[in-house]
C-alpha positions in Angstrom: 53.9 5.0 -108.3 53.8 8.9 -109.5 53.1 9.9 -113.1 56.5 10.6 -113.7 57.9 7.7 -112.8 55.1 5.6 -115.4 57.0 8.4 -117.9 60.3 7.0 -117.6 60.0 3.9 -118.1 58.8 2.9 -121.4 59.4 -0.1 -124.2 60.4 -0.7 -127.7 58.8 -2.4 -130.6 60.4 -3.3 -133.3 59.2 -2.5 -136.6 58.3 -6.3 -138.4 60.2 -5.5 -141.5 63.3 -3.3 -140.4 64.2 -4.6 -136.7 66.6 -1.9 -136.4 63.9 0.6 -136.5 61.4 1.2 -133.0 58.3 2.6 -131.9 58.5 3.8 -128.5 55.5 2.4 -126.4 54.9 3.7 -122.6 53.1 1.8 -120.0 49.9 3.7 -120.2 49.6 3.6 -123.6 46.6 1.3 -124.8 45.2 0.9 -128.1 46.6 0.3 -131.9 48.3 2.9 -134.6 49.1 2.3 -138.3 52.7 3.9 -138.5 55.1 4.0 -141.8 58.4 2.8 -141.7 61.0 5.6 -142.0 63.7 3.1 -143.7 61.7 1.3 -146.6 57.8 3.1 -146.3 55.9 -0.1 -145.2 53.2 0.2 -143.0 53.2 -1.6 -139.5 50.3 -2.0 -136.9 51.5 -1.9 -133.6 49.1 -3.1 -130.7 50.5 -1.5 -127.5 48.1 -3.8 -125.3 50.4 -6.5 -126.0 53.2 -4.9 -127.2 53.3 -6.4 -130.7 53.8 -4.7 -134.4 52.7 -6.5 -137.7 52.9 -6.0 -141.2 49.8 -3.6 -142.4 48.2 -2.2 -145.1 47.4 0.9 -146.8 44.3 2.4 -145.9 44.1 5.1 -149.3 41.6 8.2 -148.4 41.8 7.5 -144.9 42.8 11.0 -144.1 40.4 12.9 -146.3 36.8 14.5 -145.4 33.9 13.2 -145.0 31.4 16.0 -146.7 29.8 18.7 -144.9 26.3 18.3 -146.1 24.5 15.9 -148.2 24.5 18.7 -150.5 28.1 18.5 -151.0 27.7 14.9 -150.8 25.3 15.2 -154.0 27.4 16.8 -155.7 30.2 14.8 -155.1 28.7 11.3 -156.2 28.0 13.2 -159.2 31.2 13.8 -159.9 32.8 10.4 -159.6 29.8 9.0 -161.6 28.5 7.3 -158.6 
């Protein structure tokens, strides 16, 4: 099977909260991802290996960068009071 043929086939996985909304998964995709529902705003965890979805929790602060060096880490800890 050619690579172009593989990418032409896909599966639609519905959100657990809003079944009308779907995520497209290709057969070569592996792993999991957390995606926000475009309709209601709730998060869902999509498992591309099993082609399933389950409700997820919000992970606060996941997009923030860790401190660049130890001096910045000490300053951050002091500012937070920890």
